[in-house]
C-alpha positions in Angstrom: 77.6 98.7 74.8 79.9 98.9 71.8 83.4 97.4 72.2 86.2 97.3 69.7 89.2 95.2 70.8 92.4 95.2 68.8 94.9 92.4 68.7 98.0 91.2 66.8 100.4 94.0 67.4 104.0 93.7 68.6 107.6 94.1 67.6 108.7 93.2 64.1 111.9 93.7 62.1 111.9 96.1 59.1 110.5 94.2 56.1 108.4 91.9 58.3 104.7 91.5 58.5 101.9 91.7 61.1 98.2 91.2 60.9 96.0 93.3 63.2 92.5 92.2 64.1 89.7 94.3 65.6 86.8 92.3 67.1 83.5 94.3 67.4 80.7 93.6 69.8 77.5 95.4 70.8 76.8 96.7 67.3 75.3 95.6 64.0 78.8 95.3 62.4 77.7 95.1 58.8 76.2 98.5 58.9 79.4 100.2 59.9 82.3 101.6 57.9 85.5 100.4 59.6 89.0 102.0 59.7 92.4 101.8 61.1 94.2 104.9 62.4 97.6 105.2 63.9 99.4 107.7 66.1 103.1 107.9 66.5 104.7 109.7 69.5 104.4 113.5 69.0 102.3 113.1 66.0 98.6 113.5 65.2 96.4 110.5 64.7 96.2 109.7 61.0 93.9 107.5 58.9 95.7 104.4 57.6 93.0 102.5 55.8 89.2 102.3 55.7 86.6 99.9 54.4 83.0 100.7 53.7 80.1 98.7 54.9 80.0 97.3 51.3 83.6 96.3 51.4 85.3 99.0 49.4 88.8 99.8 50.7 90.9 102.9 50.6 94.4 103.7 51.9 96.6 106.5 52.7 99.4 106.9 50.1 102.2 105.8 52.5 100.8 102.3 52.9 99.4 101.6 49.4 100.7 98.3 48.1 101.9 97.2 51.5 98.8 97.1 53.7 95.5 95.4 53.1 92.3 96.1 55.0 89.5 93.5 55.0 86.4 92.6 57.0 84.5 89.5 57.9 80.9 90.4 58.7 80.2 86.9 60.0 82.9 87.3 62.6 82.3 91.0 63.3 86.0 91.5 62.7 88.1 93.9 60.6 91.7 93.1 59.7 94.8 95.0 58.7 97.5 92.9 57.0 100.7 94.9 57.1 103.6 93.8 54.9 107.0 95.3 54.1 106.9 97.1 57.4 109.1 100.2 57.9 110.3 101.9 61.1 108.1 104.8 60.2 105.1 102.5 60.6 105.8 102.4 64.3 102.7 103.7 66.1 99.7 102.9 68.2 97.1 101.5 65.9 93.4 102.2 66.6 90.3 100.5 65.3 87.4 102.8 64.4 83.8 102.2 63.5 81.5 104.8 62.0 77.8 104.7 61.0 75.9 107.4 59.2 78.6 109.9 60.2 77.0 110.1 63.6 77.9 106.9 65.5 81.6 106.8 66.0 83.5 104.3 68.2 87.2 103.7 69.0 89.2 100.8 70.3 91.9 101.3 72.9 94.7 100.9 70.5 97.6 98.5 70.1 101.3 99.1 69.8 103.2 98.2 66.6 106.9 98.7 66.7 109.1 98.2 63.7 112.8 98.0 64.7 115.9 95.9 64.2 
């Protein structure tokens, strides 16, 4: 069965950095587009960054220039490097895997808190 397991979250001060990882299993990772979503309390889940199976990234405007998504197909892992973090980046971050717009899997999420 497909599993997506996030790691690397936690508490960081404004201006700090964190790197999230999502380890995938039970799937042919290289065929999937991968993405990071986040959901703040009382808000809808929003797309943060995505990367195609071919490695092309895209980002929501609020994180452009601060976040970098990458993938390592040999390790079946997708990453989200988050720099210059702001309090408004505080949310639960979810890993997502999609193939052919039909297969769609989610991780359980990991908390990121940006606070002094």
